[in-house]
N, C-alpha and C positions, 0 to 999 in steps of 0.2 A: 153876483158872487154866490158861492155855495156856503153852506152852513159851516163847513170846515174852515174855509177862508175867513169867515167872520170871526170864528172862535180864535184862530191863530192871531188875527189882527188885534182883537181885544186883549189877548194875553200879552202881546208885545207892547202895545201902546199903554196899557194900564198898570203893568207890573214891572218890578225890578228884582234883581237877584243879588243878594249879598253872600259872598263866599269867604270863609275864614278856615284856617286849618294849619296843620303842621305836616311836613313831609321830610323824610330822610332819603336822600339819594346816595346810593353806593355804587361804586364801580365793581362789577363782578366779571367773571370769565365770560367773554362773549357779549357784554352789553352793560346795562344799568339796571339797578333794582330800586324801586320807589315804594316806600312804606309810610304809613301815617293815617290821618283821617281828615275829612273835609266836612265842615259844618256849613250848610247852605240854607238860606231863608228866602222864600219867594214872598214879596211884599206887594200888596195892592196900594199903588200910589194915590189913588183917588180917596180911599178910606183910611189910609195910613195904618193899615193893620197887616200883620203877617198872615199869609194864607197857608204856607207849608214850611216846616222846618225839618231838615234831614241831617243826621250825623252819619256819614258813610265812611266805612273803613276803606283804605286804599292799600292794595298789595299787588304790585305789578312788576313785571320784568320785561325790559325792552332789549331786544337783540340788535346788535349793530354788526353790519356786514364788514367784510374786509376793507380796510382803509389803505390806500396806496399813496404814499407821499413821494413825489418825484424829487430827486436830489440833483443839483447841477453837477456837471462833470468837473472833477478836480484835476488840474494839470500841473 
């Protein structure tokens, strides 16, 4: 195995991620808007200590394409 494989394997096996935060989802013209923040902590499970804590702002807009809903023929 390469050094990169060993590093990734150790990160996945020994660590966990806690994610908390608040988000506001709004319907806007052509899609959705997401705003808020995410607080993430990477924790070493073997030593039971936090390795990295991040408070990241979230400001995203997601565009949704045209949606076609077929209706049954009314007789």
